[in-house]
C-alpha positions in Angstrom: 0.3 12.4 1.9 -2.4 11.6 4.1 -4.0 7.9 4.9 -7.0 8.2 2.6 -4.9 9.0 -0.4 -2.5 6.1 0.6 -5.7 3.7 0.9 -7.4 4.9 -2.7 -3.7 3.7 -3.7 -3.9 0.6 -2.5 -7.8 -0.7 -2.8 -6.8 -1.5 -6.1 -5.6 -4.6 -6.3 -3.3 -4.1 -9.4 -1.8 -1.3 -7.6 -1.0 -3.9 -4.6 0.8 -6.1 -6.8 3.0 -4.1 -8.4 4.0 -2.5 -4.8 4.5 -5.9 -4.2 6.9 -6.6 -6.8 8.6 -3.8 -6.1 9.5 -4.8 -2.5 12.0 -7.1 -4.4 13.7 -4.1 -5.9 13.7 -1.3 -8.6 12.0 -2.2 -11.5 10.9 -0.1 -14.8 7.0 -0.2 -16.3 7.9 -3.2 -19.0 8.7 -5.1 -15.8 6.0 -4.6 -13.4 3.3 -5.2 -16.3 5.1 -9.2 -17.3 2.2 -11.1 -16.1 -0.9 -8.8 -15.1 -3.2 -8.7 -18.0 -2.8 -5.0 -18.4 -1.8 -2.5 -21.2 1.1 -0.4 -21.0 -1.2 2.9 -20.8 -2.9 1.3 -17.6 0.4 0.1 -15.7 1.9 3.8 -16.2 -2.2 5.2 -14.6 -1.5 2.4 -11.6 2.2 4.0 -11.1 1.1 7.7 -11.1 -1.5 6.4 -8.6 0.8 5.1 -6.6 3.7 7.9 -6.7 0.6 10.2 -6.0 -0.1 8.5 -3.2 3.9 8.7 -1.8 4.4 5.0 -2.1 6.8 4.5 -4.9 9.9 7.0 -6.6 10.7 7.0 -9.3 14.2 7.2 -11.0 14.8 8.5 -14.4 18.3 7.9 -16.2 17.7 9.2 -19.9 15.2 7.7 -21.7 15.3 4.6 -19.1 12.6 5.1 -15.6 13.0 3.0 -13.2 10.8 2.5 -10.0 11.0 1.7 -6.3 9.4 1.5 -2.9 9.3 4.4 -1.1 10.1 3.8 2.3 8.6 6.2 4.0 5.6 5.8 2.1 3.4 4.1 4.4 4.2 5.8 7.5 0.9 8.0 7.6 -1.3 4.8 7.4 1.4 3.6 10.3 0.3 6.4 12.4 -3.1 6.5 11.9 -3.1 3.2 13.0 -1.4 3.6 15.9 -3.6 5.9 16.9 -6.1 3.4 17.5 -3.8 0.6 18.6 -4.4 1.3 22.1 -8.5 1.3 21.8 -8.5 -2.5 20.8 -7.1 -4.5 23.7 -9.1 -3.1 25.9 -12.4 -3.6 23.7 -11.0 -7.2 22.9 -10.9 -7.8 26.7 -14.5 -6.5 27.4 -15.8 -9.2 24.7 -14.3 -11.5 26.2 -15.6 -11.1 29.4 -19.0 -10.7 27.8 -18.5 -13.9 25.9 -17.7 -15.4 29.3 -20.7 -14.1 31.1 -23.2 -15.4 28.3 -21.5 -18.8 28.2 -22.6 -19.3 32.1 
């Protein structure tokens, strides 16, 4: 998956809540929906988006389906952020210098 799909998936607060719930362990759709003011079809759509972005895994056992966090799902986002990591320290230092000059 690419970072655009991950950003799109995580842009929705309900999907972020679902992903957060899965950090505690494997859950089914009903457990993921508990406490959220959404329907079963809506939670299924959110799960589909998260699966499509590679953020969660699905494990089927007969009629039962459980979901878990895909440990490698955020890797493309991490890689994207890493490309910019070296950019910020230099920019922050320049900003500090500028602010000091403005104070004098």
